[in-house]
C-alpha positions in Angstrom: -64.1 -102.2 61.3 -67.9 -101.5 63.1 -66.3 -101.9 66.7 -63.2 -99.5 65.5 -65.9 -96.8 64.7 -67.9 -97.3 67.8 -64.7 -96.8 70.2 -64.0 -93.9 68.4 -67.4 -92.7 68.7 -67.4 -93.5 72.5 -64.1 -91.5 73.2 -65.2 -88.6 71.2 -68.2 -88.2 73.3 -66.3 -88.8 76.7 -63.5 -86.2 75.7 -66.6 -83.3 74.9 -68.3 -84.5 78.0 -65.1 -84.2 79.8 -64.4 -80.6 78.5 -67.8 -79.5 79.4 -67.2 -80.7 83.2 -63.7 -79.0 82.9 -65.0 -75.4 81.3 -68.4 -75.4 82.3 -70.2 -73.0 84.6 -68.0 -72.4 87.6 -67.9 -71.0 91.2 -65.0 -68.8 91.7 -66.5 -67.1 94.8 -69.3 -68.3 97.0 -71.9 -65.9 98.5 -74.5 -67.3 101.4 -77.7 -65.5 102.3 -76.1 -63.2 104.6 -74.2 -61.2 102.0 -71.0 -62.8 102.4 -68.2 -63.4 99.8 -65.6 -66.1 100.3 -62.4 -65.8 98.4 -59.6 -68.4 98.5 -57.4 -70.1 99.0 -55.1 -68.3 96.8 -51.2 -67.9 96.5 -49.5 -64.6 96.1 -45.8 -65.3 94.7 -42.5 -62.8 95.0 -43.5 -59.4 93.3 -47.1 -59.7 93.3 -49.5 -58.1 95.4 -53.5 -58.6 96.2 -56.2 -56.4 96.6 -59.9 -57.0 97.1 -62.6 -54.4 95.0 -66.3 -54.1 96.0 -69.2 -52.5 94.4 -72.6 -51.6 95.6 -74.8 -52.3 92.7 -77.1 -49.4 91.9 -77.6 -45.6 91.5 -78.8 -42.9 93.9 -81.0 -41.7 91.4 -84.6 -43.5 91.3 -87.5 -43.3 88.5 -85.6 -39.8 87.9 -86.1 -38.7 91.6 -82.6 -38.4 93.5 -83.1 -40.0 96.9 -80.5 -39.7 99.6 -77.3 -41.6 99.0 -77.0 -44.4 101.7 -73.8 -46.5 101.7 -73.1 -50.1 101.9 -71.2 -51.1 105.1 -68.5 -53.7 104.2 -65.9 -55.5 106.3 -63.2 -57.5 104.6 -61.3 -60.0 106.5 -58.0 -61.7 105.4 -57.2 -64.8 106.7 -53.9 -66.7 106.5 -52.9 -70.3 105.4 -53.7 -71.2 109.4 -57.0 -69.8 109.6 -56.2 -67.0 111.9 -57.7 -63.5 110.9 -54.6 -61.3 110.0 -56.2 -58.0 108.7 -59.4 -56.4 108.8 -61.1 -53.3 107.6 -64.7 -52.0 107.7 -65.4 -49.2 105.2 -68.5 -47.6 103.5 -69.3 -47.4 99.9 -71.9 -45.5 98.0 -74.3 -47.4 95.3 -72.4 -47.3 92.2 -68.9 -46.4 93.6 -66.2 -48.8 93.9 -63.8 -49.6 96.7 -60.5 -51.1 97.1 -58.9 -53.2 99.8 -55.0 -53.8 99.5 -53.8 -56.8 101.3 -50.4 -56.3 103.1 -49.1 -60.0 102.0 -45.4 -58.8 102.7 -45.6 -59.4 106.4 -43.7 -62.7 106.6 -45.3 -63.1 110.6 -48.8 -62.6 109.2 -48.1 -64.7 105.7 -45.2 -67.0 105.9 -43.6 -67.9 102.7 -43.9 -71.7 101.6 -41.0 -73.5 99.8 -42.0 -71.9 96.8 -41.9 -68.4 97.9 -45.7 -68.2 97.7 -48.0 -66.8 100.3 -51.3 -68.2 100.9 -54.4 -66.3 101.8 -57.9 -66.4 101.8 -60.4 -63.5 102.1 -64.0 -63.0 103.4 -66.3 -59.6 102.5 -69.3 -59.0 104.6 -71.8 -56.5 103.1 -74.5 -54.3 104.6 -77.2 -52.6 102.6 -78.8 -50.1 105.5 -81.8 -49.4 103.3 -84.2 -52.4 103.2 -86.1 -51.0 99.5 -85.0 -51.4 97.2 -82.7 -54.5 98.2 -79.5 -54.3 97.1 -76.5 -56.7 95.9 -72.7 -56.0 95.3 -69.9 -57.4 93.6 -66.5 -58.3 94.8 -63.4 -59.4 93.5 -59.9 -60.6 94.2 -57.2 -59.5 92.0 -53.6 -60.7 92.1 -51.1 -58.5 90.4 -47.6 -57.8 89.4 -46.0 -55.3 91.8 -43.7 -54.1 88.9 -46.1 -53.7 85.9 -49.6 -53.5 87.4 -50.7 -56.4 85.2 -53.3 -58.7 86.8 -52.2 -62.4 86.8 -55.4 -64.0 89.0 -58.9 -62.5 88.7 -61.7 -64.2 90.9 -65.1 -62.6 90.9 -68.9 -64.2 91.2 -70.7 -64.2 87.8 -73.6 -64.6 89.4 -73.3 -60.7 91.3 -72.7 -58.7 88.3 -75.2 -55.8 87.3 -78.3 -56.8 85.5 -78.1 -56.1 82.0 -80.8 -53.9 80.5 -81.5 -49.8 79.8 
């Protein structure tokens, strides 16, 4: 009977530890020191679309004094499953503003369909903050959504790049 309890206890602990590893902190997007964020690979099915959203953290008002708004410069690159660059766009976003980049997944030459009707891609976002002080950060997300309903089915973001909490 003691042996049975020991086996059950070890089994319960193993299940809890396994759950902790599965549902613990996960990196959903990676960012390196050069202000790059990598997404993917991600599959987009029939009737779905994908978009990249970027947000330059901050506000143009610092300490009650209005300062000139210096926009971030972003470059978004989309790669197919073979690692070939198929789309690239550069745009500017002021601090506190959100910009989106729609990924054209419908072109079969750029994104060939696999046997299940899915198109696989990966994305890279590079941000450049032209003002050295204050050092800026940005948040970037990738979402896959239904073209019929607009409902987002996949949302990938980096939780470490969210705005700091507080006043």
